[in-house]
N, C-alpha and C positions, 0 to 999 in steps of 0.2 A: 795149294796152300800149307803152310806147315801147321803141326798143331802145338795149340797154346798151351806151354807149360804152367801147370798149377805152382804157385809159389806156396813153398811149405817148409816148416823145419824139417832137418835130417838126421841133424848130430849137435849134441851140445855138450861142452867141456866148462866145467867148473874149475878153477883154481883156489886153493887157499881158505876152502871152507872151513870155518873154525879156526882159521890159522894154521892149520897143521894137516888137511888132507885135498886130495884132487880127484876128481872122477870123470870120466868120458865115456858119453854111449851115445850109438844111433837110436833113432825112432825105427820100430820095425816096419817094414813095408804092408804087413796086413794090418796094420791100424791100431796094435795093442802093443805097448812095452812095459815091462813089468821089471822095476826097480826092486831087488830082494836082498835083505842083508838083517842081521841081528839088530835090537833095538839099540840106540846108541849111534847110529852110523849116519845120521843127517838125512834121512830118506826126505821125512817130511819136511826139513827145510829147504831142501834143494826144490820140493814143488812149489814151497811157498816163495823161494827166490825166482824161479821162473814167471810164476803168476805176478809178484810185484814190476817185474822188468816190463813185461807187457802191458799191463794194467797201470803203469805209470805211478804206483805207490812208492815215491822217493823217500820218504819218512820209512817205512817200511824197509826199503834196502840199506838204508843208513845202519839200522841195528842188527843186520845181519851179518855176521864177519865172515866177508869172502874178499878176495884179492882181484878176481877177474872172471866174468863169464863170458864165453865165445857160444853164438848162436850161429850155426852154418845153415844155409838155406837150399834149396833144391835149385837155384839158379846161378848157385857156385858164389854167391856173395855171403858176407859174412858179417853180423854185429856183435860188436864187442863193447863189454860193458865193464869199465875199471874203476876199482876204488882205493883213491889214493889218500894217503895220511900226510897232513904237511902241518909242520910246528908252526903254531901262531904266537907265541910268547917264548923267546929264547930264555926269561930269566926262570919261569916255573915248568917250561918243557911241554906246556899244554899242546895238544894236536887238533886241527880237524880233520874230517873227513869229506872228500869231494868225489861224486859220481860222474863220470863221461861216458856218454853213448856214444861209438864210434861206429860207422858204417861203412864197409869197403867192398867196394863194386869191383866186380868180374874185371872191368876196363882199368882198374888202378886207380880210380878214382875213390876218396874219402871225403865223409861228413861227420862232422863232429858238433855234439851238442854237451854243454856242460852246465846243467841247471842249477840254481842256487839251493843248496840245502838248508831248510826253513821248515817251519809251520805255517801252512798257508794263511794262519790267523792264531794269533795270541788270544786266548779268552781269558776274562777277568774271573775271577774266584766267585764273585756276586754272580755273574751270568751262568756260570757252570752249577751253581745251588740253586739256582731259579729254575733252570731249564733242566736239571736232572736230579728232583727230589729225592729219589731213591738211594742217592750218595749222600753219606754222614760224613762231613770233615772232622779228622782226627790229628789231623798235623797240617803244619805248615803249607804243603802240597802234597798231602795224603788224605784218601777218602776210603770210608769202609761200605760196600753194598749192604744196604740193610735187610736184604734177603738172604744173600749167599754167605755174608761176611767176609767175603775176599777184599783184601789191602789193594787200593789201586794208586798209583800216582798220576801226575797229571799226563804224563805220555799215554799210559795206560787207558785213561779216560777218554784220550781222544781218539786212539786207536779202535776203541771198542763202541763209543758213542758218538763219533763225530758226526755220523750220518744225522743224528737227530739235533745236530746244533746248526745255527743260519750258515748257509754256504759261504764259502771264500772263494774268490777268482782261482782257477786252475793254471797250472804252469804252463807257459808259452810254450807249447811245443813246435818245434819246426815241421813244417810241411812233410819233409821225406822221413822223418819219425811217425808222424800220423798216417802216413800211406802204411808204413810196416806194423803199426798196432792195428791199422783197419784190415790189413789183410791176415795177419795171424792174431785170432781170437781166441783168447786163454779164459777159461772157467776153471775155477778150484773147488772141490768138493772135499771138505776138511772131515777129520774123524770123529769131530762132536756134532752128529747130527741130530740128537733126538729133541732137541731143545732150541725152539724158536723165541725171540724178544721182540717186541715192539712197544712203543710207548703208548699209554692210555691219556689222551688228550683232554683237559677239561678247562671249563671257562677260568676257573681259577687255577694259575699257573702251580702254586704252592700244593694242591692236590694231585698235579700229573705224576704218576708214576710209572714204572715199567711193568709190563705184563709178562709173566713166563708162560709160555704154552707148549703143550708138546709139538713136535714138528709134524707127528701124522694129523693131529687136528687141524694144525695151521694150515697143513698144506690140502686137506679135506676141505676147510672152509675156501681156501683160494682157488681149488678147482670148482667148487659151486659158482664161484665169480667168473670164471673163466667160460663154462658152459653156459652161463646166462647171457654173458655178452655176445658169445658165438650164434646162441638161438635168437637174440636181439636182430643182429646182423642178417642172419639167414631171414628172418623174417619180412624184413624190408625187401630182402633179395625175391624172396617167393612170391610175395604181394605184387612187384612190380611185373614179373611173369605170368603171373595170373592175370594181370591186368590187359597184357598184350596179347592173350592168349585167342581171342577171336580175331583181332586184326591180321596175326601171323596165319591163322587157319585158314581165312578167306582168303590172303596172298598167295597161299601154297595152293589152294584149289584153283586160283586163276591162272599160276604160272604152270601148272601141268607138268612140274619137271618129274624126274624118273623117282620114283619111291625108294626110300632106303631099305625100307622094311615092306617088303609086297607079299609076302607069303604066309600062312597060317604058321607054319613051323618057325621061322624068325621071330613074328611077333608073340607067340607064346615063350620061345626061349628068354627074349629079353624080359617078360613079364616076371619070369620065374627067377630070373637073375636080379632083379628089382626087390622081389619079395626078400630074397638072401641078402640084398643090401639093407632094406630096412630091419632085419632080424639082427645083424651087427650093429646096425645103431640103437637100436631100442635096448641091446646087451648092454651098452653103456651109458644108457640114460638119455640120449639124444633125442628120442622121439618116443613116443608112447608103445609101451608093450603090443605086439601082435596077438590078438586072443585065440585067431585061429587060423588055419591055413586058408589060403584064397585058391580054389578050385576054377581054372579057366576054361570054356568051352567054346571055342571060337572054330565056325564052320562056314564057308561059303561068304566069305568075305569082299564086299565090292570094293572097289578102287576107294570111293569116298571113306570108307569105314578106314581102309587100310592106313589112307592118309592122316585120319583122325587120331588112329590109335599111334602112329608113326611118330606125330608131332607130341602126343602126350608123354610116350616113352623118351623123347628126347628131352623134354622137359623136366620129368621127373629124374631123369640120370642127372642133368646139371644142377639140379634143385639137391639133389642127394651128395654129388660130389664136392658141395660146399664144405661138406663136413669131414671129407676124406683124411686131412692131415690129423685132425683131432680123434676122429674115430680108430683110426690106425693105433695111435700111442695109447689110446685108451685100453683098447683089445689087446695090445701086446704087454701091457701092465698086468692086467687081468691075466693073462696066459702066463704068465712068468711068476706073478706072484701065488698063485693058486696050486701051482704043481708043487709048492713047496709047504704051503699051510696043511696040518693036517686036523682034520676035524673040524675044520674052519673055513670060510669061503667069504673072500671079498668081492661086493658087490658095488656097483657106481650108480647111485643116483643122482640126477641133476638138481633135485633140492636139499640133499642132504652131503652130498660127496661121498666117501669111503663108508661103506655100510658092511658091518662083520657078522657074519650069520656062522651060529655053530649047531653042531650034532642036525644036518641035513635040513638047516632053516627053521629049526623047531625055536632057535632062541637068537636073539639079537644081543652082540657084545660092544661095548664101548671101544674107538679106536684106540684109545689110549690104554686099554687094559690086555690090548695085544703083550706077548711077552717083549723082551727087549731086543730078541733076535729078528722076531716079527715084523718089530717097527724098524730095524734097521732095514731089512730087505725093502719093505716097503717105501720108506722115505728114499733110499740110495735109487732104487730105481724110478720112482717119481722125478728125482731130481735130475737124473740122467735122461729121461724122457720129455719132462715139461719144462725145465730151466736152463736147457743149454739150447744152442742153435745148430742147425748144419753147418758142417764144417769147422767146428771149433775144436780146439784141442782141449780135452777135459783130462784136468788132474785130479785123479782119486787116491785120497789118502786111505790106507789102512782099510779097505772094505770087508776084510774078514771079521770085525768086529761084532761080538754077540752071535757069529753064523755058526750053527750046526757044521761039523766035518762035512756032511755030505752035501749042503748047500754049497760050503765053498768050492768044491769039486765041480759043481755045476756051473760057477759063476763065469768064467772065461765063456762056455759056450753061449750063456744070457748076453753077455756083451756083444756077441758077435749079432745075435738077433736085433739089438739096438743099434749097433753101428751101421747094421744092414739098411735099416730104416732112418737113422739120422745122419748117415754120412759124417763121423765125427772119428778124430784121433784120441787114444786114451794113454795115458801115461799114468800108472798104478804103483804105489809104493807099497812093501807089503814086506812081513817078515816069515808069513805063513806058506810052505811048501804045499798045502793042500790047496790053495788058490790058483798054483801053477798047472796043478794036476797034469803033470806031464809034458806040458807045454815049456819046456826048458829053452826051445829056439827062441820064445818071447822075451827071455828074461835078460837081464843085466844084473850081474852081481858085483856088489860095492866090495871093494877090497879094504882092509884094515889100514888106515893110516901109517 
């Protein structure tokens, strides 16, 4: 039986970006590809273009000036996204744009999808003002954000706050394109990482407003909810195992099968491994802290005692294994962040999330009192570890923002640790040579148009 090939992107070609430049690059086999160029070359726009294509944001595709994008896959098939301009009115020469998805298979067969370019729903001004009261109307279709002072037109409002509005039907994607989008999952992490927004709901809609919150605090609260959810699931699972323990013990005694742990040395080794595992779980707040080391003294075990301890160890291993994925990500987050913090320590507590200690735990610091560089590194690593799925393509824009030059030099090494755990592919846009840190074999230099 042949080896099943993984369906993935191997090369991307973009033509007519901003109507003036074209770029082509391969995704590196090591899993990290770095696009580098000075400001103004369209690095961020290229990442957004890829994000919009695979996440079906047709309205956003319309706003980006490009002519064609070719995506080459590992099975030698190709997805072509074409933007066409067509005259709509001969008199005033107005034009409309149409997006086409064309999939070209290895056998020569092609499939085409041409969605209608339109907003999924046109909201009335009354609805927008009722549901988004933090916007103050200053023109026919212009609003001012009451907290930031930013002026937004209708399209900006839909782009930024469309998720807060009533849902509209999605485009009717064909099955072949749904399959591609399912196989190629793309996650974009933008450069503006330190601020999160969410609407505060009130019984009186006129009192609804948007709440701005630092990303570190937002993710700290999110982590608390994730841990609590995991603990609730684990509790039900653990209680069920405890309920069936006597039955399984009696059954094992009757069956007289060969013991998996039959010697004192084997049992002591397993018990020590469990204590090490408990310590790692306690370090990230998933179980209570262990106050003192357990000293096991096991001598002259009879067969029933060996069977009892063997079943106990097996049960405990299964219970603790329930936390493996979460525990590994939390411990890696602590490791990567704390080796950069100076005179500060990140601790994770299940009821508080991120806790920052200063001067050997003599003082606590609020998470949003960290420096911008410290917040950036914590937020970025949290997003990579907790807001992505294994196998995704992660588009990471300007990771060097606010980072010390030494931290930039360690960044690619840190990414490899994260990639090993999460099995992701990463495409980076940067203008910092320090991020590259000598790994020029991973880079793609964008040429001047």
